[in-house]
C-alpha positions in Angstrom: 77.2 4.1 70.4 74.8 4.1 67.5 71.2 4.9 68.4 69.8 2.9 65.5 70.2 -0.7 64.3 70.6 -1.4 60.6 67.3 -3.4 60.6 64.6 -1.2 62.0 61.9 -3.9 62.1 61.8 -5.7 65.4 59.3 -7.3 67.7 59.7 -7.7 71.4 58.4 -7.1 75.0 59.5 -4.3 77.3 58.9 -5.3 80.9 58.9 -2.8 83.8 59.2 -4.0 87.4 59.5 -2.4 90.8 58.7 -3.3 94.4 55.8 -0.8 94.7 53.7 -1.7 91.6 52.7 -4.8 89.6 55.0 -5.7 86.7 53.9 -4.2 83.4 54.6 -5.6 79.9 54.3 -3.8 76.6 54.6 -5.8 73.4 55.9 -3.8 70.4 56.5 -4.1 66.7 58.7 -1.5 65.0 58.6 -0.9 61.2 60.6 1.5 59.1 58.0 4.2 59.4 55.6 2.7 62.0 55.4 1.6 65.7 52.7 -0.6 67.2 52.4 -1.1 71.0 50.0 -3.5 72.7 49.0 -2.8 76.3 46.9 -5.1 78.5 46.6 -3.0 81.7 44.5 -1.2 82.8 42.6 -2.0 79.5 43.5 -4.0 76.5 44.6 -1.4 73.9 46.8 -1.0 70.9 48.5 2.2 69.9 49.8 2.6 66.3 51.9 5.5 65.2 52.8 6.1 61.5 55.6 8.5 60.6 56.7 10.1 57.3 54.8 12.6 55.2 51.4 11.6 56.5 51.8 11.0 60.2 48.9 9.5 62.2 48.2 8.0 65.6 45.5 5.4 66.3 44.3 4.3 69.7 42.4 1.0 69.4 40.3 -0.3 72.2 39.7 -4.0 71.8 37.0 -4.5 74.4 34.8 -2.0 72.7 36.1 -2.8 69.2 36.5 0.9 68.5 39.3 3.2 67.6 40.2 6.9 67.5 42.5 8.3 64.9 44.4 11.6 64.6 45.8 12.7 61.2 48.5 15.2 60.2 46.4 18.3 60.9 45.5 17.3 64.4 49.0 16.2 65.3 50.4 19.5 63.9 48.0 21.5 66.0 49.0 19.5 69.0 52.7 20.1 68.3 52.1 23.9 68.0 50.2 23.9 71.3 53.1 22.1 73.0 55.6 24.6 71.5 53.6 27.5 73.0 53.5 25.7 76.3 57.3 25.3 76.3 58.1 28.9 75.6 60.2 30.4 78.3 61.3 27.1 79.8 65.0 26.8 80.7 67.2 24.7 78.5 68.4 21.6 80.2 72.2 21.0 79.8 73.1 17.5 78.6 75.4 15.9 81.1 77.5 13.1 79.6 77.2 9.8 81.5 80.1 7.6 82.4 79.8 4.0 83.4 82.2 1.5 85.0 82.2 -2.2 84.6 81.3 -4.2 87.7 82.5 -7.6 86.4 79.0 -9.1 86.8 77.7 -11.3 84.0 74.4 -12.8 83.4 72.2 -14.3 80.7 69.4 -11.9 79.7 66.8 -13.2 77.4 69.1 -15.9 76.2 72.0 -13.5 75.5 75.2 -13.1 77.4 75.2 -9.7 79.1 77.6 -7.7 81.3 76.8 -5.0 83.9 77.9 -1.4 84.0 77.4 1.0 87.0 76.7 4.7 86.5 79.6 6.8 87.9 78.1 9.5 90.2 79.0 11.5 93.2 75.5 10.8 94.7 75.8 8.1 97.3 72.2 7.1 97.0 72.3 6.7 93.2 72.8 3.1 92.1 71.7 2.9 88.5 73.1 0.2 86.2 72.9 -1.0 82.6 73.2 -4.5 81.3 74.6 -4.7 77.8 75.0 -7.5 75.3 77.3 -7.7 72.3 75.1 -10.5 70.9 71.9 -8.4 70.5 71.0 -6.6 67.2 68.6 -4.3 68.9 68.2 -2.8 72.4 66.3 -0.6 74.7 68.0 2.6 73.5 66.9 1.8 69.9 63.4 1.0 71.1 63.1 4.2 73.1 64.5 6.2 70.2 61.7 4.8 68.0 59.2 5.5 70.8 60.4 9.1 71.2 60.0 9.7 67.5 56.4 8.4 67.8 55.6 10.7 70.7 57.1 13.8 69.2 54.5 16.5 69.1 51.7 14.2 70.4 52.6 13.6 74.1 49.8 15.9 75.5 47.3 15.8 72.7 44.1 17.6 73.8 41.6 15.6 75.9 43.8 12.5 76.0 46.1 13.4 78.9 48.9 10.9 78.9 47.0 8.0 77.4 49.1 8.2 74.2 52.3 7.8 76.3 51.6 4.3 77.7 55.0 3.9 79.3 54.8 7.3 81.0 58.3 8.2 79.9 57.7 11.3 77.7 59.0 14.0 80.1 62.5 12.4 80.6 62.8 10.3 77.5 64.6 12.8 75.2 67.0 13.9 77.9 67.8 10.3 78.8 68.4 9.3 75.2 70.8 12.2 74.6 72.6 11.4 77.8 73.0 7.7 76.8 74.1 8.8 73.4 76.8 10.9 74.9 78.3 7.9 76.9 81.5 6.9 75.3 82.1 3.5 76.8 78.9 1.5 75.9 80.1 -1.4 73.9 76.9 -3.3 73.1 73.2 -3.0 73.1 71.3 -2.2 76.3 69.1 -5.1 77.2 68.3 -4.1 80.9 68.2 -0.8 82.8 68.1 -0.7 86.6 67.1 2.7 87.8 68.2 3.1 91.4 65.2 5.3 92.2 67.1 7.8 94.2 64.3 10.4 93.6 62.2 8.5 96.0 62.6 8.3 99.8 63.4 5.6 100.4 64.8 4.7 97.0 62.6 2.5 94.8 64.6 0.7 92.2 62.9 0.1 88.8 64.0 -2.5 86.3 63.3 -2.2 82.6 64.2 -5.1 80.4 63.9 -6.4 76.8 62.5 -9.8 76.1 61.4 -12.2 73.3 63.2 -10.2 70.6 62.5 -11.1 67.0 63.6 -9.4 63.8 61.2 -8.6 60.9 60.1 -7.8 58.3 56.4 -7.9 59.4 53.2 -7.7 57.5 51.6 -4.3 57.2 48.4 -5.8 58.5 49.9 -5.6 62.0 49.7 -1.8 61.8 46.1 -1.7 60.5 42.8 -1.4 62.4 41.2 -4.9 62.7 38.2 -5.7 60.6 34.9 -4.9 62.2 36.1 -2.1 64.4 34.2 1.2 64.4 35.8 4.6 64.4 34.9 6.8 67.4 33.9 10.4 66.8 36.7 12.9 67.6 36.6 15.7 70.0 34.9 18.4 67.9 36.0 21.3 70.1 39.6 20.6 69.4 39.5 19.2 65.9 39.1 21.8 63.1 
């Protein structure tokens, strides 16, 4: 299964739901070399990543009409710090995933979708994917774009995990590689149901893709709005 659609410019909503926490929605726009994500909880915020030769990350706080920006030098310093932190860590083996069709069908965001169940020896594991052959873009493509944006910036000094709004950074690369190794995924992933076997009792989580539209989009979407002031950076960490 290809991890990238031909058109890389899409707009959509990623919705995460579970029985133990309120539903969370993140609106996103992907460009050829950019990603914008709008988050409304716990505060209204926009995060914009730019890739390419001059990478940058902007965190825009709308209630204060202010933003913080990190350029290539700051992001490179963060990447080097993360490399040092990872020295000596064990390499995780990529285990290919296998799925079996359940026969279930459903309309997901206006597209006909079918269900696959993860084949596993674990009795408590009950993870499923919903795929659509009608979709031009799916969750795997979005997460691949998101992983590229987070590369080297996941634990930027003094920001904790604020620049990983979905909280997926630790497992994202591994999950993408595992999904990429699956040989029987004939379609785009429009819904993921994680069985939550890591919790006792299990807490299933559903991640789904909604309101998908294709671009191109105006570059203005990836700019700081007029009238917003730039916050001073953390001088002890920025050369």
